[in-house]
N, CA and C atoms as a LAMMPS dump frame, in Angstrom:
ITEM: TIMESTEP
0
ITEM: NUMBER OF ATOMS
648
ITEM: BOX BOUNDS ff ff ff
-5.0000000000000000e+02 5.0000000000000000e+02
-5.0000000000000000e+02 5.0000000000000000e+02
-5.0000000000000000e+02 5.0000000000000000e+02
ITEM: ATOMS id mol type element x y z
1 1 1 N -19.919 -9.215 17.981
2 1 2 C -18.66 -9.713 17.445
3 1 3 C -18.437 -9.088 16.077
4 2 1 N -17.222 -8.664 15.812
5 2 2 C -16.907 -8.048 14.538
6 2 3 C -16.791 -9.104 13.459
7 3 1 N -17.252 -8.765 12.272
8 3 2 C -17.257 -9.697 11.17
9 3 3 C -16.325 -9.231 10.062
10 4 1 N -15.936 -10.166 9.248
11 4 2 C -15.073 -9.871 8.111
12 4 3 C -15.927 -9.325 6.967
13 5 1 N -15.45 -8.264 6.351
14 5 2 C -16.128 -7.661 5.215
15 5 3 C -15.287 -7.891 3.976
16 6 1 N -15.904 -8.401 2.911
17 6 2 C -15.197 -8.689 1.678
18 6 3 C -15.79 -7.855 0.556
19 7 1 N -14.961 -7.143 -0.151
20 7 2 C -15.399 -6.342 -1.281
21 7 3 C -14.64 -6.798 -2.512
22 8 1 N -15.365 -7.127 -3.562
23 8 2 C -14.735 -7.533 -4.808
24 8 3 C -15.051 -6.482 -5.853
25 9 1 N -14.032 -5.93 -6.49
26 9 2 C -14.202 -4.872 -7.474
27 9 3 C -13.541 -5.267 -8.774
28 10 1 N -14.152 -4.913 -9.859
29 10 2 C -13.52 -5.005 -11.17
30 10 3 C -13.446 -3.593 -11.703
31 11 1 N -12.239 -3.059 -11.814
32 11 2 C -12.033 -1.684 -12.215
33 11 3 C -11.738 -1.646 -13.707
34 12 1 N -12.646 -1.039 -14.479
35 12 2 C -12.433 -0.889 -15.915
36 12 3 C -11.707 0.417 -16.137
37 13 1 N -10.496 0.335 -16.638
38 13 2 C -9.657 1.505 -16.831
39 13 3 C -9.477 1.745 -18.311
40 14 1 N -9.247 3.004 -18.697
41 14 2 C -9.022 3.333 -20.094
42 14 3 C -7.799 2.61 -20.616
43 15 1 N -6.853 2.345 -19.716
44 15 2 C -5.614 1.71 -20.149
45 15 3 C -5.638 0.202 -19.997
46 16 1 N -6.659 -0.353 -19.408
47 16 2 C -6.684 -1.783 -19.213
48 16 3 C -7.75 -2.172 -18.217
49 17 1 N -7.678 -3.381 -17.738
50 17 2 C -8.672 -3.887 -16.8
51 17 3 C -7.954 -4.525 -15.619
52 18 1 N -8.371 -4.162 -14.422
53 18 2 C -7.763 -4.679 -13.203
54 18 3 C -8.861 -5.207 -12.292
55 19 1 N -8.683 -6.397 -11.779
56 19 2 C -9.614 -6.943 -10.795
57 19 3 C -9.005 -6.777 -9.406
58 20 1 N -9.83 -6.305 -8.465
59 20 2 C -9.334 -6.026 -7.12
60 20 3 C -10.213 -6.717 -6.079
61 21 1 N -9.586 -7.092 -4.984
62 21 2 C -10.306 -7.727 -3.881
63 21 3 C -9.815 -7.117 -2.574
64 22 1 N -10.754 -6.62 -1.763
65 22 2 C -10.419 -6.011 -0.481
66 22 3 C -11.062 -6.821 0.634
67 23 1 N -10.299 -7.175 1.648
68 23 2 C -10.824 -7.882 2.817
69 23 3 C -10.461 -7.111 4.078
70 24 1 N -11.398 -7.098 5.003
71 24 2 C -11.184 -6.383 6.264
72 24 3 C -11.514 -7.281 7.445
73 25 1 N -10.676 -7.26 8.437
74 25 2 C -10.903 -7.988 9.673
75 25 3 C -10.703 -7.027 10.835
76 26 1 N -11.766 -6.772 11.599
77 26 2 C -11.712 -5.799 12.688
78 26 3 C -11.65 -6.507 14.034
79 27 1 N -10.765 -6.03 14.907
80 27 2 C -10.615 -6.605 16.232
81 27 3 C -11.07 -5.662 17.332
82 28 1 N -11.242 -4.367 17.026
83 28 2 C -11.636 -3.401 18.046
84 28 3 C -12.344 -2.221 17.389
85 29 1 N -13.142 -1.517 18.174
86 29 2 C -13.803 -0.309 17.68
87 29 3 C -12.759 0.779 17.451
88 30 1 N -13.005 1.647 16.487
89 30 2 C -12.05 2.697 16.147
90 30 3 C -12.76 4.046 16.016
91 31 1 N -11.977 5.08 15.922
92 31 2 C -12.475 6.436 15.774
93 31 3 C -11.331 7.39 16.067
94 32 1 N -11.375 8.581 15.48
95 32 2 C -10.313 9.546 15.73
96 32 3 C -10.862 10.953 15.583
97 33 1 N -10.22 11.896 16.27
98 33 2 C -10.615 13.289 16.214
99 33 3 C -9.794 14.017 15.159
100 34 1 N -10.218 15.25 14.828
101 34 2 C -9.563 16.002 13.759
102 34 3 C -8.116 16.342 14.084
103 35 1 N -7.771 16.46 15.365
104 35 2 C -6.402 16.843 15.716
105 35 3 C -5.473 15.639 15.832
106 36 1 N -6.016 14.442 15.773
107 36 2 C -5.181 13.253 15.844
108 36 3 C -4.644 12.908 14.461
109 37 1 N -3.571 12.126 14.437
110 37 2 C -2.911 11.788 13.174
111 37 3 C -2.643 10.295 13.111
112 38 1 N -2.228 9.866 11.923
113 38 2 C -1.795 8.486 11.775
114 38 3 C -0.506 8.478 10.963
115 39 1 N 0.169 7.355 10.993
116 39 2 C 1.422 7.21 10.261
117 39 3 C 1.356 5.919 9.457
118 40 1 N 1.924 5.959 8.254
119 40 2 C 1.966 4.794 7.373
120 40 3 C 3.408 4.317 7.287
121 41 1 N 3.655 3.086 7.7
122 41 2 C 4.999 2.519 7.633
123 41 3 C 4.994 1.292 6.737
124 42 1 N 5.954 1.206 5.838
125 42 2 C 6.1 0.034 4.99
126 42 3 C 7.128 -0.913 5.563
127 43 1 N 6.947 -2.201 5.284
128 43 2 C 7.937 -3.19 5.723
129 43 3 C 9.295 -2.822 5.147
130 44 1 N 10.272 -2.7 6.018
131 44 2 C 11.618 -2.322 5.582
132 44 3 C 12.608 -3.35 6.099
133 45 1 N 12.886 -4.336 5.27
134 45 2 C 13.862 -5.359 5.652
135 45 3 C 15.231 -5.072 5.053
136 46 1 N 15.351 -3.903 4.376
137 46 2 C 16.622 -3.457 3.817
138 46 3 C 17.201 -4.462 2.824
139 47 1 N 16.274 -5.053 2.032
140 47 2 C 16.681 -5.92 0.926
141 47 3 C 15.603 -5.847 -0.145
142 48 1 N 15.59 -6.79 -1.05
143 48 2 C 14.647 -6.746 -2.16
144 48 3 C 13.21 -7.013 -1.742
145 49 1 N 12.981 -7.417 -0.495
146 49 2 C 11.645 -7.798 -0.064
147 49 3 C 10.954 -6.715 0.76
148 50 1 N 11.388 -5.48 0.648
149 50 2 C 10.725 -4.417 1.378
150 50 3 C 9.588 -3.843 0.543
151 51 1 N 8.59 -3.279 1.228
152 51 2 C 7.449 -2.677 0.543
153 51 3 C 7.883 -1.383 -0.132
154 52 1 N 7.414 -1.176 -1.365
155 52 2 C 7.832 -0.009 -2.122
156 52 3 C 7.417 1.291 -1.429
157 53 1 N 8.346 2.242 -1.356
158 53 2 C 8.043 3.54 -0.761
159 53 3 C 6.975 4.27 -1.558
160 54 1 N 6.955 4.054 -2.873
161 54 2 C 5.947 4.705 -3.707
162 54 3 C 4.538 4.25 -3.34
163 55 1 N 4.403 3.012 -2.851
164 55 2 C 3.083 2.507 -2.474
165 55 3 C 2.596 3.168 -1.191
166 56 1 N 3.451 3.274 -0.185
167 56 2 C 3.048 3.924 1.061
168 56 3 C 2.811 5.416 0.837
169 57 1 N 3.591 6.036 -0.053
170 57 2 C 3.363 7.444 -0.378
171 57 3 C 2.002 7.629 -1.045
172 58 1 N 1.637 6.686 -1.906
173 58 2 C 0.337 6.736 -2.585
174 58 3 C -0.8 6.692 -1.56
175 59 1 N -0.705 5.808 -0.586
176 59 2 C -1.742 5.706 0.447
177 59 3 C -1.829 7.004 1.24
178 60 1 N -0.682 7.547 1.624
179 60 2 C -0.659 8.777 2.42
180 60 3 C -1.298 9.942 1.666
181 61 1 N -1.041 10.052 0.366
182 61 2 C -1.605 11.145 -0.432
183 61 3 C -3.118 11.036 -0.52
184 62 1 N -3.632 9.831 -0.706
185 62 2 C -5.075 9.639 -0.807
186 62 3 C -5.751 9.947 0.526
187 63 1 N -5.153 9.51 1.629
188 63 2 C -5.741 9.759 2.947
189 63 3 C -5.773 11.249 3.271
190 64 1 N -4.812 12.003 2.758
191 64 2 C -4.741 13.43 3.061
192 64 3 C -5.7 14.28 2.257
193 65 1 N -6.446 13.659 1.325
194 65 2 C -7.38 14.401 0.485
195 65 3 C -8.799 13.913 0.713
196 66 1 N -9.748 14.509 -0.013
197 66 2 C -11.128 14.063 0.056
198 66 3 C -11.939 14.818 1.088
199 67 1 N -13.222 14.471 1.201
200 67 2 C -14.109 15.181 2.136
201 67 3 C -13.767 14.949 3.604
202 68 1 N -13.102 13.841 3.911
203 68 2 C -12.696 13.551 5.293
204 68 3 C -11.195 13.275 5.32
205 69 1 N -10.369 14.313 5.112
206 69 2 C -8.916 14.102 5.095
207 69 3 C -8.38 13.7 6.459
208 70 1 N -7.344 12.914 6.433
209 70 2 C -6.684 12.46 7.657
210 70 3 C -5.269 13.019 7.662
211 71 1 N -4.861 13.568 8.787
212 71 2 C -3.499 14.097 8.898
213 71 3 C -2.527 12.925 9.032
214 72 1 N -1.661 12.812 8.041
215 72 2 C -0.694 11.717 8.011
216 72 3 C 0.694 12.275 8.274
217 73 1 N 1.334 11.78 9.309
218 73 2 C 2.694 12.201 9.644
219 73 3 C 3.684 11.451 8.754
220 74 1 N 4.622 12.142 8.123
221 74 2 C 5.619 11.453 7.284
222 74 3 C 6.34 10.364 8.075
223 75 1 N 6.573 9.235 7.417
224 75 2 C 7.174 8.112 8.127
225 75 3 C 8.547 8.431 8.684
226 76 1 N 9.357 9.223 7.945
227 76 2 C 10.691 9.547 8.437
228 76 3 C 10.618 10.427 9.672
229 77 1 N 9.657 11.343 9.703
230 77 2 C 9.481 12.197 10.891
231 77 3 C 9.106 11.35 12.1
232 78 1 N 8.227 10.367 11.892
233 78 2 C 7.825 9.478 12.982
234 78 3 C 9.019 8.668 13.488
235 79 1 N 9.832 8.166 12.554
236 79 2 C 11 7.377 12.947
237 79 3 C 12.019 8.232 13.691
238 80 1 N 12.172 9.486 13.248
239 80 2 C 13.105 10.384 13.932
240 80 3 C 12.637 10.675 15.356
241 81 1 N 11.329 10.825 15.53
242 81 2 C 10.78 11.094 16.867
243 81 3 C 10.971 9.906 17.797
244 82 1 N 11.055 8.7 17.23
245 82 2 C 11.225 7.51 18.05
246 82 3 C 12.659 6.977 18.014
247 83 1 N 13.606 7.851 17.696
248 83 2 C 15.014 7.461 17.724
249 83 3 C 15.375 6.995 19.13
250 84 1 N 16.109 5.895 19.302
251 84 2 C 16.797 5.084 18.271
252 84 3 C 16.057 3.797 17.904
253 85 1 N 14.768 3.7 18.234
254 85 2 C 14.067 2.416 18.065
255 85 3 C 13.833 2.031 16.613
256 86 1 N 13.977 2.982 15.69
257 86 2 C 13.793 2.651 14.283
258 86 3 C 15.104 2.703 13.496
259 87 1 N 16.216 2.581 14.195
260 87 2 C 17.49 2.437 13.513
261 87 3 C 17.523 1.083 12.791
262 88 1 N 18.232 0.976 11.659
263 88 2 C 18.21 -0.249 10.859
264 88 3 C 18.467 -1.526 11.648
265 89 1 N 19.349 -1.472 12.645
266 89 2 C 19.689 -2.698 13.365
267 89 3 C 18.623 -3.106 14.364
268 90 1 N 17.787 -2.169 14.8
269 90 2 C 16.813 -2.469 15.853
270 90 3 C 15.373 -2.29 15.407
271 91 1 N 15.138 -1.75 14.205
272 91 2 C 13.78 -1.462 13.75
273 91 3 C 12.974 -2.746 13.565
274 92 1 N 11.681 -2.716 13.862
275 92 2 C 10.832 -3.895 13.63
276 92 3 C 10.75 -4.202 12.14
277 93 1 N 10.723 -5.477 11.806
278 93 2 C 10.649 -5.906 10.413
279 93 3 C 9.318 -6.571 10.084
280 94 1 N 8.407 -6.625 11.055
281 94 2 C 7.083 -7.205 10.827
282 94 3 C 6.099 -6.564 11.788
283 95 1 N 4.807 -6.742 11.495
284 95 2 C 3.772 -6.177 12.363
285 95 3 C 3.821 -6.814 13.751
286 96 1 N 4.201 -8.082 13.806
287 96 2 C 4.251 -8.776 15.106
288 96 3 C 5.309 -8.172 16.023
289 97 1 N 6.368 -7.604 15.441
290 97 2 C 7.434 -7.043 16.266
291 97 3 C 7.082 -5.663 16.829
292 98 1 N 5.978 -5.074 16.379
293 98 2 C 5.589 -3.766 16.908
294 98 3 C 5.25 -3.843 18.388
295 99 1 N 4.659 -4.96 18.805
296 99 2 C 4.341 -5.129 20.226
297 99 3 C 5.583 -5.05 21.091
298 100 1 N 6.668 -5.639 20.602
299 100 2 C 7.939 -5.57 21.329
300 100 3 C 8.438 -4.141 21.421
301 101 1 N 8.299 -3.402 20.321
302 101 2 C 8.733 -2.014 20.312
303 101 3 C 7.928 -1.173 21.292
304 102 1 N 6.604 -1.339 21.286
305 102 2 C 5.743 -0.517 22.128
306 102 3 C 5.963 -0.778 23.618
307 103 1 N 6.541 -1.941 23.931
308 103 2 C 6.788 -2.272 25.337
309 103 3 C 8.029 -1.588 25.888
310 104 1 N 8.819 -0.953 25.011
311 104 2 C 10.045 -0.302 25.458
312 104 3 C 9.715 0.96 26.272
313 105 1 N 10.422 1.199 27.367
314 105 2 C 10.189 2.399 28.171
315 105 3 C 10.417 3.672 27.363
316 106 1 N 9.495 4.605 27.474
317 106 2 C 9.637 5.895 26.808
318 106 3 C 8.959 5.989 25.462
319 107 1 N 8.6 4.854 24.844
320 107 2 C 7.978 4.879 23.524
321 107 3 C 6.608 5.532 23.578
322 108 1 N 5.808 5.173 24.577
323 108 2 C 4.463 5.739 24.69
324 108 3 C 4.506 7.253 24.827
325 109 1 N 5.455 7.771 25.576
326 109 2 C 5.569 9.23 25.759
327 109 3 C 5.886 9.92 24.431
328 110 1 N 6.771 9.342 23.636
329 110 2 C 7.118 9.931 22.334
330 110 3 C 5.899 9.941 21.408
331 111 1 N 5.13 8.873 21.435
332 111 2 C 3.932 8.782 20.589
333 111 3 C 2.896 9.819 21.015
334 112 1 N 2.707 9.965 22.321
335 112 2 C 1.729 10.939 22.826
336 112 3 C 2.113 12.362 22.444
337 113 1 N 3.392 12.658 22.427
338 113 2 C 3.846 14.003 22.069
339 113 3 C 3.485 14.346 20.63
340 114 1 N 3.535 13.372 19.751
341 114 2 C 3.215 13.597 18.341
342 114 3 C 1.719 13.514 18.065
343 115 1 N 0.936 13.087 19.065
344 115 2 C -0.518 12.932 18.931
345 115 3 C -0.877 12.003 17.769
346 116 1 N -0.133 10.902 17.66
347 116 2 C -0.397 9.89 16.631
348 116 3 C -1.351 8.856 17.211
349 117 1 N -2.517 8.709 16.57
350 117 2 C -3.527 7.781 17.078
351 117 3 C -3.383 6.381 16.48
352 118 1 N -3.119 6.322 15.166
353 118 2 C -3.048 5.015 14.509
354 118 3 C -1.762 4.862 13.705
355 119 1 N -1.289 3.637 13.657
356 119 2 C -0.156 3.263 12.82
357 119 3 C -0.619 2.139 11.908
358 120 1 N -0.411 2.322 10.606
359 120 2 C -0.728 1.274 9.634
360 120 3 C 0.577 0.706 9.096
361 121 1 N 0.812 -0.559 9.375
362 121 2 C 2.014 -1.247 8.914
363 121 3 C 1.677 -1.955 7.605
364 122 1 N 2.311 -1.55 6.504
365 122 2 C 2.002 -2.084 5.184
366 122 3 C 3.039 -3.133 4.79
367 123 1 N 2.542 -4.301 4.441
368 123 2 C 3.416 -5.402 4.043
369 123 3 C 2.936 -5.94 2.695
370 124 1 N 3.844 -6.096 1.731
371 124 2 C 3.457 -6.659 0.444
372 124 3 C 4.277 -6.08 -0.688
373 125 1 N 3.972 -6.488 -1.904
374 125 2 C 4.674 -5.975 -3.074
375 125 3 C 3.89 -6.317 -4.334
376 126 1 N 4.379 -5.808 -5.458
377 126 2 C 3.804 -6.083 -6.774
378 126 3 C 4.812 -6.899 -7.566
379 127 1 N 4.386 -8.043 -8.079
380 127 2 C 5.298 -8.93 -8.792
381 127 3 C 4.703 -9.319 -10.147
382 128 1 N 5.573 -9.634 -11.102
383 128 2 C 5.155 -10.148 -12.399
384 128 3 C 5.033 -11.664 -12.301
385 129 1 N 3.839 -12.176 -12.575
386 129 2 C 3.592 -13.602 -12.401
387 129 3 C 3.587 -14.362 -13.724
388 130 1 N 3.475 -13.648 -14.851
389 130 2 C 3.477 -14.33 -16.138
390 130 3 C 3.823 -13.319 -17.234
391 131 1 N 4.411 -13.785 -18.304
392 131 2 C 4.726 -12.921 -19.441
393 131 3 C 4.9 -13.794 -20.673
394 132 1 N 4.756 -13.176 -21.839
395 132 2 C 4.911 -13.945 -23.064
396 132 3 C 4.734 -13.077 -24.287
397 133 1 N 4.662 -13.719 -25.451
398 133 2 C 4.54 -13.007 -26.704
399 133 3 C 5.893 -12.588 -27.243
400 134 1 N 5.865 -11.878 -28.351
401 134 2 C 7.11 -11.412 -28.963
402 134 3 C 6.87 -10.1 -29.684
403 135 1 N 7.922 -9.312 -29.783
404 135 2 C 7.861 -8.011 -30.437
405 135 3 C 9.178 -7.793 -31.166
406 136 1 N 9.083 -7.358 -32.423
407 136 2 C 10.291 -7.067 -33.181
408 136 3 C 10.156 -5.706 -33.835
409 137 1 N 11.233 -4.953 -33.815
410 137 2 C 11.257 -3.62 -34.407
411 137 3 C 12.418 -3.537 -35.403
412 138 1 N 12.172 -2.933 -36.548
413 138 2 C 13.206 -2.801 -37.575
414 138 3 C 13.286 -1.368 -38.065
415 139 1 N 14.469 -0.988 -38.505
416 139 2 C 14.696 0.331 -39.08
417 139 3 C 15.513 0.148 -40.36
418 140 1 N 15.04 0.76 -41.43
419 140 2 C 15.755 0.669 -42.701
420 140 3 C 15.681 2.004 -43.415
421 141 1 N 16.306 2.07 -44.607
422 141 2 C 16.267 3.316 -45.366
423 141 3 C 14.865 3.627 -45.876
424 142 1 N 13.987 2.607 -45.862
425 142 2 C 12.623 2.809 -46.327
426 142 3 C 11.658 3.073 -45.179
427 143 1 N 12.182 3.162 -43.975
428 143 2 C 11.328 3.387 -42.811
429 143 3 C 11.53 2.301 -41.785
430 144 1 N 10.594 2.16 -40.924
431 144 2 C 10.712 1.142 -39.885
432 144 3 C 9.385 0.962 -39.166
433 145 1 N 9.383 0.064 -38.219
434 145 2 C 8.167 -0.18 -37.453
435 145 3 C 8.343 -1.361 -36.529
436 146 1 N 7.344 -1.553 -35.704
437 146 2 C 7.34 -2.66 -34.751
438 146 3 C 6.141 -3.551 -35.031
439 147 1 N 6.351 -4.852 -34.921
440 147 2 C 5.282 -5.804 -35.201
441 147 3 C 5.301 -6.897 -34.125
442 148 1 N 4.097 -7.362 -33.776
443 148 2 C 3.974 -8.414 -32.785
444 148 3 C 3.222 -7.933 -31.562
445 149 1 N 3.214 -8.751 -30.563
446 149 2 C 2.54 -8.389 -29.312
447 149 3 C 3.163 -9.143 -28.149
448 150 1 N 3.365 -8.46 -27.059
449 150 2 C 3.856 -9.083 -25.834
450 150 3 C 2.934 -8.701 -24.683
451 151 1 N 2.96 -9.489 -23.64
452 151 2 C 2.097 -9.223 -22.482
453 151 3 C 2.826 -9.588 -21.206
454 152 1 N 2.387 -9.01 -20.111
455 152 2 C 2.885 -9.395 -18.802
456 152 3 C 1.769 -9.199 -17.777
457 153 1 N 1.636 -10.172 -16.905
458 153 2 C 0.598 -10.162 -15.87
459 153 3 C 1.243 -9.859 -14.52
460 154 1 N 0.651 -8.916 -13.801
461 154 2 C 1.182 -8.529 -12.497
462 154 3 C 0.151 -8.761 -11.403
463 155 1 N 0.647 -9.103 -10.234
464 155 2 C -0.207 -9.298 -9.068
465 155 3 C 0.295 -8.396 -7.945
466 156 1 N -0.6 -7.563 -7.427
467 156 2 C -0.275 -6.659 -6.314
468 156 3 C -1.004 -7.152 -5.074
469 157 1 N -0.249 -7.533 -4.07
470 157 2 C -0.829 -8.082 -2.847
471 157 3 C -0.238 -7.364 -1.639
472 158 1 N -1.108 -6.695 -0.86
473 158 2 C -0.657 -5.906 0.287
474 158 3 C -1.592 -6.127 1.473
475 159 1 N -1.034 -5.983 2.666
476 159 2 C -1.838 -6.072 3.888
477 159 3 C -1.445 -4.942 4.835
478 160 1 N -2.457 -4.302 5.394
479 160 2 C -2.239 -3.243 6.378
480 160 3 C -2.653 -3.759 7.749
481 161 1 N -1.724 -3.742 8.688
482 161 2 C -2.027 -4.068 10.083
483 161 3 C -2.168 -2.745 10.831
484 162 1 N -3.348 -2.501 11.404
485 162 2 C -3.629 -1.217 12.043
486 162 3 C -3.487 -1.349 13.552
487 163 1 N -2.686 -0.443 14.12
488 163 2 C -2.471 -0.412 15.566
489 163 3 C -3.046 0.873 16.141
490 164 1 N -3.787 0.72 17.233
491 164 2 C -4.283 1.868 17.987
492 164 3 C -3.196 2.26 18.974
493 165 1 N -2.537 3.401 18.735
494 165 2 C -1.401 3.779 19.565
495 165 3 C -1.812 4.42 20.882
496 166 1 N -3.092 4.709 21.043
497 166 2 C -3.553 5.185 22.35
498 166 3 C -3.538 4.042 23.349
499 167 1 N -3.959 2.861 22.878
500 167 2 C -4.018 1.685 23.75
501 167 3 C -2.88 0.702 23.489
502 168 1 N -2.09 0.969 22.42
503 168 2 C -1.007 0.073 22.022
504 168 3 C -1.514 -1.344 21.787
505 169 1 N -2.63 -1.432 21.045
506 169 2 C -3.226 -2.719 20.717
507 169 3 C -3.523 -2.779 19.223
508 170 1 N -3.592 -3.999 18.695
509 170 2 C -3.932 -4.194 17.286
510 170 3 C -5.429 -3.994 17.102
511 171 1 N -5.809 -3.17 16.118
512 171 2 C -7.224 -2.879 15.873
513 171 3 C -7.798 -3.724 14.746
514 172 1 N -6.957 -4.248 13.85
515 172 2 C -7.456 -5.065 12.755
516 172 3 C -6.505 -5.093 11.581
517 173 1 N -6.96 -5.754 10.517
518 173 2 C -6.15 -5.871 9.308
519 173 3 C -7.025 -5.615 8.079
520 174 1 N -6.403 -5.072 7.046
521 174 2 C -7.046 -4.887 5.746
522 174 3 C -6.088 -5.427 4.691
523 175 1 N -6.593 -6.267 3.798
524 175 2 C -5.755 -6.783 2.726
525 175 3 C -6.325 -6.346 1.384
526 176 1 N -5.444 -6.097 0.437
527 176 2 C -5.837 -5.693 -0.908
528 176 3 C -5.057 -6.519 -1.914
529 177 1 N -5.778 -7.155 -2.83
530 177 2 C -5.152 -7.935 -3.894
531 177 3 C -5.7 -7.442 -5.232
532 178 1 N -4.821 -7.136 -6.155
533 178 2 C -5.223 -6.683 -7.483
534 178 3 C -4.391 -7.395 -8.53
535 179 1 N -5.05 -7.734 -9.64
536 179 2 C -4.373 -8.459 -10.713
537 179 3 C -4.717 -7.817 -12.043
538 180 1 N -3.739 -7.668 -12.905
539 180 2 C -3.993 -7.065 -14.211
540 180 3 C -2.945 -7.492 -15.22
541 181 1 N -3.333 -7.502 -16.486
542 181 2 C -2.44 -7.876 -17.57
543 181 3 C -2.229 -6.694 -18.499
544 182 1 N -0.983 -6.373 -18.776
545 182 2 C -0.631 -5.282 -19.675
546 182 3 C -0.17 -5.855 -21.01
547 183 1 N -0.361 -5.056 -22.069
548 183 2 C 0.002 -5.507 -23.405
549 183 3 C 0.83 -4.437 -24.107
550 184 1 N 1.691 -4.881 -24.993
551 184 2 C 2.432 -3.989 -25.878
552 184 3 C 2.243 -4.519 -27.295
553 185 1 N 1.395 -3.811 -28.027
554 185 2 C 1.057 -4.248 -29.378
555 185 3 C 1.859 -3.442 -30.391
556 186 1 N 2.419 -4.111 -31.379
557 186 2 C 3.221 -3.434 -32.389
558 186 3 C 2.531 -3.425 -33.739
559 187 1 N 2.128 -2.26 -34.196
560 187 2 C 1.554 -2.081 -35.524
561 187 3 C 2.122 -0.778 -36.058
562 188 1 N 3.3 -0.863 -36.633
563 188 2 C 4.121 0.278 -37.024
564 188 3 C 4.725 0.917 -35.78
565 189 1 N 3.859 1.517 -34.949
566 189 2 C 4.315 2.095 -33.684
567 189 3 C 3.9 1.187 -32.523
568 190 1 N 4.765 1.019 -31.526
569 190 2 C 4.371 0.211 -30.365
570 190 3 C 3.292 0.928 -29.561
571 191 1 N 2.226 0.202 -29.24
572 191 2 C 1.094 0.776 -28.506
573 191 3 C 0.974 0.058 -27.162
574 192 1 N 1.278 0.738 -26.058
575 192 2 C 1.137 0.094 -24.745
576 192 3 C -0.303 0.16 -24.245
577 193 1 N -0.775 -0.942 -23.723
578 193 2 C -2.079 -1.008 -23.049
579 193 3 C -1.778 -1.493 -21.64
580 194 1 N -1.681 -0.548 -20.721
581 194 2 C -1.135 -0.85 -19.401
582 194 3 C -2.226 -1.016 -18.35
583 195 1 N -2.119 -2.075 -17.585
584 195 2 C -2.925 -2.259 -16.374
585 195 3 C -2.036 -1.887 -15.192
586 196 1 N -2.613 -1.263 -14.203
587 196 2 C -1.826 -0.824 -13.043
588 196 3 C -2.419 -1.424 -11.766
589 197 1 N -2.161 -2.702 -11.504
590 197 2 C -2.725 -3.324 -10.302
591 197 3 C -2.222 -2.706 -9.006
592 198 1 N -0.973 -2.214 -9.014
593 198 2 C -0.455 -1.572 -7.804
594 198 3 C -1.232 -0.317 -7.46
595 199 1 N -1.589 0.457 -8.483
596 199 2 C -2.365 1.666 -8.275
597 199 3 C -3.766 1.332 -7.777
598 200 1 N -4.379 0.282 -8.347
599 200 2 C -5.704 -0.132 -7.908
600 200 3 C -5.677 -0.623 -6.463
601 201 1 N -4.635 -1.379 -6.093
602 201 2 C -4.513 -1.856 -4.715
603 201 3 C -4.328 -0.703 -3.747
604 202 1 N -3.565 0.31 -4.159
605 202 2 C -3.354 1.489 -3.317
606 202 3 C -4.671 2.207 -3.043
607 203 1 N -5.445 2.467 -4.093
608 203 2 C -6.71 3.192 -3.928
609 203 3 C -7.694 2.405 -3.068
610 204 1 N -7.816 1.11 -3.341
611 204 2 C -8.735 0.301 -2.559
612 204 3 C -8.343 0.215 -1.104
613 205 1 N -7.05 0.028 -0.836
614 205 2 C -6.57 -0.089 0.539
615 205 3 C -6.712 1.231 1.278
616 206 1 N -6.382 2.353 0.604
617 206 2 C -6.464 3.665 1.248
618 206 3 C -7.899 4.025 1.603
619 207 1 N -8.828 3.797 0.69
620 207 2 C -10.224 4.135 0.963
621 207 3 C -10.801 3.288 2.09
622 208 1 N -10.455 2.006 2.112
623 208 2 C -10.941 1.14 3.189
624 208 3 C -10.281 1.504 4.51
625 209 1 N -9.005 1.9 4.446
626 209 2 C -8.294 2.302 5.655
627 209 3 C -8.909 3.563 6.264
628 210 1 N -9.318 4.496 5.406
629 210 2 C -9.96 5.723 5.897
630 210 3 C -11.25 5.374 6.671
631 211 1 N -12.079 4.533 6.077
632 211 2 C -13.32 4.154 6.743
633 211 3 C -13.055 3.394 8.047
634 212 1 N -11.995 2.593 8.024
635 212 2 C -11.667 1.79 9.2
636 212 3 C -11.312 2.648 10.398
637 213 1 N -10.383 3.614 10.219
638 213 2 C -9.887 4.391 11.373
639 213 3 C -10.877 5.457 11.811
640 214 1 N -11.659 6.008 10.871
641 214 2 C -12.647 7.01 11.274
642 214 3 C -13.765 6.353 12.079
643 215 1 N -14.088 5.106 11.747
644 215 2 C -15.083 4.377 12.506
645 215 3 C -16.482 4.926 12.302
646 216 1 N -17.348 4.609 13.264
647 216 2 C -18.736 5.059 13.2
648 216 3 C -18.917 6.456 13.75
């Protein structure tokens, strides 16, 4: 029986400190050959609650590099190949709706033509959960400067649902949560001390996703 793997990381960055947590839940064995590819799709509800394109692009770039690169098909190319199933009015808006899509006649043939083995559906976003402090800047004939300090805390929470497109079944899920607080300190010149939880979540999710699909 497959077990859940939990990884807790504290990433010390030159610009700040970010705590990250990665969880994995596997439902099936995985593996892929060098000629097979995968596609990364972000939740697209066509409103403010869609997953940032920059986040899915970040995952794709990381997967395409390193000692074991994975060929990632651009999401728009994948959607074009599966026209019209990814048109705004009919496109799936959640991982659960992918099963409905895969049941449509002709979808499996289009997927086989592109030799896409895995699809990772990314759901989540980065939000500001707290902020405070104050900063004031002045300019006069004698000079100017900024004084004070402000902060904002961000939480990046994302989940990848992995589908094996050879069998059209769900293979598992990976979740990444990262939290960090950024500061803007004013001492003559404003000095930003930035934490990037979204970047930390991207790296953690991408690295775990690589290990997941390559398998043993």
